[in-house]
C-alpha positions as YAML, in Angstrom:
chain: A
units: angstrom
residues:
- id: 1
  name: MET
  ca: [0.67, -15.48, 8.44]
- id: 2
  name: PRO
  ca: [1.78, -15.61, 4.94]
- id: 3
  name: THR
  ca: [0.92, -12.85, 2.61]
- id: 4
  name: SER
  ca: [0.70, -12.75, -1.63]
- id: 5
  name: GLU
  ca: [2.49, -10.19, -3.06]
- id: 6
  name: LYS
  ca: [-0.51, -9.57, -5.03]
- id: 7
  name: ALA
  ca: [-2.79, -8.79, -1.80]
- id: 8
  name: LEU
  ca: [0.28, -7.22, 0.13]
- id: 9
  name: SER
  ca: [-0.14, -4.22, -3.63]
- id: 10
  name: ALA
  ca: [-3.70, -4.17, -3.58]
- id: 11
  name: SER
  ca: [-4.19, -3.28, 0.19]
- id: 12
  name: LEU
  ca: [-1.72, -1.00, -0.46]
- id: 13
  name: MET
  ca: [-2.99, 0.30, -3.75]
- id: 14
  name: LEU
  ca: [0.63, 0.31, -5.25]
- id: 15
  name: THR
  ca: [1.69, -1.42, -8.41]
- id: 16
  name: THR
  ca: [3.67, -5.04, -8.03]
- id: 17
  name: GLY
  ca: [6.82, -2.96, -9.78]
- id: 18
  name: GLY
  ca: [6.60, -0.35, -6.72]
- id: 19
  name: LEU
  ca: [5.72, -3.32, -4.05]
- id: 20
  name: THR
  ca: [8.92, -5.21, -5.11]
- id: 21
  name: GLY
  ca: [11.11, -2.45, -4.07]
- id: 22
  name: ARG
  ca: [10.30, -2.18, -0.97]
- id: 23
  name: LEU
  ca: [10.19, -5.23, 0.04]
- id: 24
  name: ASP
  ca: [13.54, -6.26, -1.39]
- id: 25
  name: ARG
  ca: [14.79, -3.73, 1.01]
- id: 26
  name: ILE
  ca: [12.72, -5.02, 3.93]
- id: 27
  name: GLU
  ca: [13.96, -8.32, 3.12]
- id: 28
  name: ARG
  ca: [17.54, -7.23, 3.01]
- id: 29
  name: ALA
  ca: [17.01, -6.15, 6.44]
- id: 30
  name: GLY
  ca: [15.93, -10.16, 7.70]
- id: 31
  name: LEU
  ca: [12.09, -8.71, 8.32]
- id: 32
  name: VAL
  ca: [10.88, -10.76, 5.91]
- id: 33
  name: THR
  ca: [11.10, -13.97, 3.50]
- id: 34
  name: ARG
  ca: [9.62, -13.86, -0.06]
- id: 35
  name: SER
  ca: [8.67, -18.04, -0.65]
- id: 36
  name: PRO
  ca: [6.87, -19.66, -4.15]
- id: 37
  name: ASP
  ca: [3.63, -19.97, -3.97]
- id: 38
  name: PRO
  ca: [2.02, -23.40, -3.41]
- id: 39
  name: ALA
  ca: [-1.40, -22.01, -4.94]
- id: 40
  name: ASP
  ca: [0.35, -20.17, -7.75]
- id: 41
  name: ARG
  ca: [3.55, -20.78, -9.82]
- id: 42
  name: ARG
  ca: [3.88, -17.70, -10.37]
- id: 43
  name: GLY
  ca: [3.25, -15.79, -6.90]
- id: 44
  name: LEU
  ca: [5.60, -15.25, -3.79]
- id: 45
  name: VAL
  ca: [3.82, -15.51, -0.54]
- id: 46
  name: ILE
  ca: [5.94, -13.09, 2.25]
- id: 47
  name: THR
  ca: [6.46, -13.84, 5.76]
- id: 48
  name: GLY
  ca: [7.89, -12.22, 8.22]
- id: 49
  name: ARG
  ca: [7.22, -9.72, 11.17]
- id: 50
  name: GLY
  ca: [7.90, -7.04, 7.87]
- id: 51
  name: ARG
  ca: [3.90, -7.12, 7.51]
- id: 52
  name: GLU
  ca: [3.99, -5.31, 11.79]
- id: 53
  name: VAL
  ca: [6.92, -2.88, 9.71]
- id: 54
  name: ILE
  ca: [4.42, -2.67, 6.40]
- id: 55
  name: ASP
  ca: [1.20, -1.93, 8.12]
- id: 56
  name: GLU
  ca: [3.56, 0.72, 10.60]
- id: 57
  name: ALA
  ca: [5.10, 2.33, 7.23]
- id: 58
  name: VAL
  ca: [1.57, 2.67, 6.05]
- id: 59
  name: VAL
  ca: [-0.10, 4.38, 9.11]
- id: 60
  name: MET
  ca: [2.97, 6.66, 8.99]
- id: 61
  name: GLY
  ca: [2.68, 7.51, 5.09]
- id: 62
  name: LEU
  ca: [-1.30, 8.42, 6.09]
- id: 63
  name: ASP
  ca: [-0.69, 10.34, 8.54]
- id: 64
  name: ALA
  ca: [1.97, 12.31, 6.37]
- id: 65
  name: GLN
  ca: [-0.75, 13.23, 3.21]
- id: 66
  name: ARG
  ca: [-3.29, 14.06, 6.42]
- id: 67
  name: GLU
  ca: [-0.47, 16.59, 6.96]
- id: 68
  name: VAL
  ca: [-0.23, 18.34, 4.21]
- id: 69
  name: LEU
  ca: [-4.23, 17.91, 2.89]
- id: 70
  name: GLU
  ca: [-4.51, 19.56, 6.85]
- id: 71
  name: ARG
  ca: [-2.68, 22.18, 4.83]
- id: 72
  name: LEU
  ca: [-5.28, 23.00, 1.98]
- id: 73
  name: PRO
  ca: [-7.17, 26.13, 2.63]
- id: 74
  name: GLU
  ca: [-11.01, 24.89, 4.04]
- id: 75
  name: ALA
  ca: [-12.30, 26.14, -0.63]
- id: 76
  name: SER
  ca: [-9.41, 23.60, -1.51]
- id: 77
  name: HIS
  ca: [-10.88, 21.12, 0.42]
- id: 78
  name: LYS
  ca: [-14.45, 20.83, -0.32]
- id: 79
  name: ARG
  ca: [-13.40, 20.75, -4.32]
- id: 80
  name: LEU
  ca: [-10.96, 18.02, -3.73]
- id: 81
  name: SER
  ca: [-13.39, 16.23, -2.06]
- id: 82
  name: ALA
  ca: [-16.73, 17.31, -4.91]
- id: 83
  name: LEU
  ca: [-13.59, 16.21, -7.72]
- id: 84
  name: LEU
  ca: [-12.53, 12.84, -5.09]
- id: 85
  name: ARG
  ca: [-16.35, 12.10, -5.03]
- id: 86
  name: ASP
  ca: [-16.72, 12.75, -9.17]
- id: 87
  name: LEU
  ca: [-13.43, 10.19, -9.56]
- id: 88
  name: LEU
  ca: [-15.35, 7.52, -7.37]
- id: 89
  name: ALA
  ca: [-18.28, 7.62, -8.83]
- id: 90
  name: ALA
  ca: [-17.03, 7.04, -12.36]
- id: 91
  name: ALA
  ca: [-15.18, 4.08, -11.63]
- id: 92
  name: GLU
  ca: [-17.90, 2.29, -10.33]
- id: 93
  name: ALA
  ca: [-20.03, 3.06, -12.93]
...
């Protein structure tokens, strides 16, 4: 299923610039193809098996983050949770 770079960067919480280097590598590996988006002259559409690879990479990245967070003492977990709630509330205001 084709995906736009903009939608992909939003779903991965990456800037389009941060996504470009990753896409360059997986395109060279033959996992994706980027072609002009017919609905947006400035955009690109991504097709190929790369979406599966990206999804797997995201899961691996989240697992790595989870492992690091699990090393924090419980008190730090509580402080971090409170700070993240404050950050989310500020972003939604």
